[in-house]
N, C-alpha and C positions, 0 to 999 in steps of 0.2 A: 759707415753712418752710424752715429750714435743712436740709442733707442729712444723712442718718443718719451715726451714729459708725462710725469704723473699727473693724475686728475687734479690734486690739490694745488700743483705747481701752476697749471693752466689757468685755474681760477685765481690764484695770486696774483698773476700777471695782469689779468683782466681787471681786478679790483684796483690795482695800483694805477692803472690808466684812468680810470673812473675818479680816484682821489685827486690825481694830478689835474684832470678837467675841472673838478670842482674848485680846487685851490688856484687854478689859473684860467677863469673863464675865457672862452673864445669871444671873438667879435660878434656882438647881438645882430650885427646887420646881415650876417650870413645866414643862409636858409638851413632849416634843419637837416635837409638832405645832405648839405656840404658837411655840417658839423658831424653827422653821423659817418660819412665817409672818412673824415679825418679820424675818428675814434676807431673804425675798423682798420685803417692803415697803421694806425700806431700799434694796435694789438697784434697785427701781422709780424710787423717789423720786431716787437719785443719777443714773440714766440719764435720767430725765426733765430734770433740771436741766442735765445736760451738753448735751442736745440742744436745750433752750430751748424745749420744747413747752409751750404754756399749757393750762390746764385746758379752756377752750373747745374747742381742738383735740383734745385727748384724748377729750373726751366726744363730739365729732363722730364720731371713728373708732369709738368703742365703740357708738355708736347707728347706725352705718352710714348717716349722712347724708352729703350732697355736701360735699366740701372746697373748692369754688369756685363762684362764681356768675357767670353772664354772661347778656347778653340775646340772645346768638346761640348757634346750634349750629354745629359746624364738621364738614367733611367732608375726611377725608385724601385728598390727590390726588398721586399718585406721577408727576409730570410727565414725568419722563425716559423712562419707558416708552413714551409716547405719542409723544414726538419721536423716540425709536429706531425706532419702527414707521414713522412718516412718513418717516424719511431712508431706511430699507431699501427703500421702495417705488421711490425714484428711483435707487437705486445700480445701476450697469451690472454685467453678469455678470462675475465674478472678483473684484469688490471684496468685502472683509471686511465682513460685516453687523455692525450693533449688536446687543449682547445685550440681550434682552427678558425679564426675569424672569417666572417662571410660579408659579402656586400650584396644587397638586394638590387637584381637588375629586372627591367621589364622586357619580357620576351613578347611573342606575337599577341597571345591572348591572356597571358598571366605574369605574376610577378615570382621570380624563383631568387634563392639564395646562392650565391657563386663566390668562390674564392680565385685568386690567380693560379693557386696549386691546381684546380681542375682544368685551367686553361692548358698547362702543360702536360697533365695526365691524359688529356683527350685531344691532344694537338694532331694536326693532320697526319696523315700516313706519310706522306712525302718528307715530313720533318721529324719523323721518328728516331733518326740518327743525331738529331741536333741536341748538343749538350744545353744544360739549364743556363749555363753562362751566356751562351750564344743566344739562347731563347730570350733572354731578358734584353740582350743588346741589339737583338735585331727584329724582334717580333712585337706586335701590339693587337689588341683585343679591339674589333671595330664593328660597329653597328652596319648592318647591310644597307640602312637608309643614308649612310654618310658618303657611300662612293657607289651609287646606282649603275653608273656607266663603265664601270672598270671590269675588266674581265677576270674571270675566276678558274683556278686550276681545279679540276675534279680530283676528288680524293679517291682514287682507285686503288686497289691492292697492290698494284707493282711498285716497289720501292724503286727510288732513283738514286744515283751516285750524287755524292756532295759536289764533285767537280761539275756535273750536269747542272746541279742546283745553282751554282754560282753564275753559270752562264746564262741560265734561264731567269736570273734576276737583275738582269741589266735594266729591264724595263721594271719601274719602281711601281707599277700599277698591277702587278700579279697578285691576286689575292688567293688563299687556300680555306677550304671549308674546315670546321671542326669534325671530329669523328661524330658519329650519330649518338654515342653515349653521352655527349656533351649537353648539358641542360638548354644552352642557348645555340643548338645546332642549326636551327631554322632561322634565326634572327641575327647571328653575328657570324662574323668570319676572322681570320688572321690575315694581317698585312705584313709581309716580310720585307724589310728594307734591304738594299744592297750594301755591300759591305763598306762603301765609301760613306755611308750614313750610319755607321755602327755607332751605337751610344754606350757610354760607360755605365756599369750598373753601380748605383749608390746604395750599399747596404745600410737600411734603416730598421729601426725596432730594437735597438740594443747593440752592446758591444759583442763582437764575435768571440766565443770561447778560446781561452788560452790553452796551449799545450801543457804548461808549467804550473797550471793552478785552477782549482774549480773541480767541477764534475768531469772526469776523465771519459765516462761514457757518452756524456753529451757532447764533448768535443769530438769525439771519433764519429759519433752519428752526424755531426755538422759538416766536418770535413769530408 
């Protein structure tokens, strides 16, 4: 689909319709409502032709149907925040730390700043062996209010094997509590999807560093 028209192009289309209406007056016997409807129809037709939108596309939007189809679901992954957090851990005292962006979230009785990095750092004990890639693909941060009837898994200290975890996740309603160090431990939890619903991480926030150019240290830290 082509990008939308610029503002000046939209007004130019509308102006041309009004000019044509003045040069070719409509039947004076028609009501103002009918004449206004005709003007609006002409404007829509002209704008539709300018943007080169086909009838199927217009109907898709009017019926609120999906405008694209894929056989995969994607999960947005802001990879730079994780790299910055990892680099900050190894920096000596006095060195400037890399910025880590946070999002304001509402807890039970307060508002706290949190980033997706903290979700992974303070992930449930049962998922401590889960790689970052699998975490992005399978897990999501969910408010307790969004699924009050779903059963939760207690975050005991006893680790479980990944094979057992795969069998346990057949029921997609299983939830896991964050560790107690997580700022939203009381108000949010982790929902882990089964493998059949695994998402594909979409790396956003900039191009991944290359091995053959740029900052070698940053490349190694990212990898």
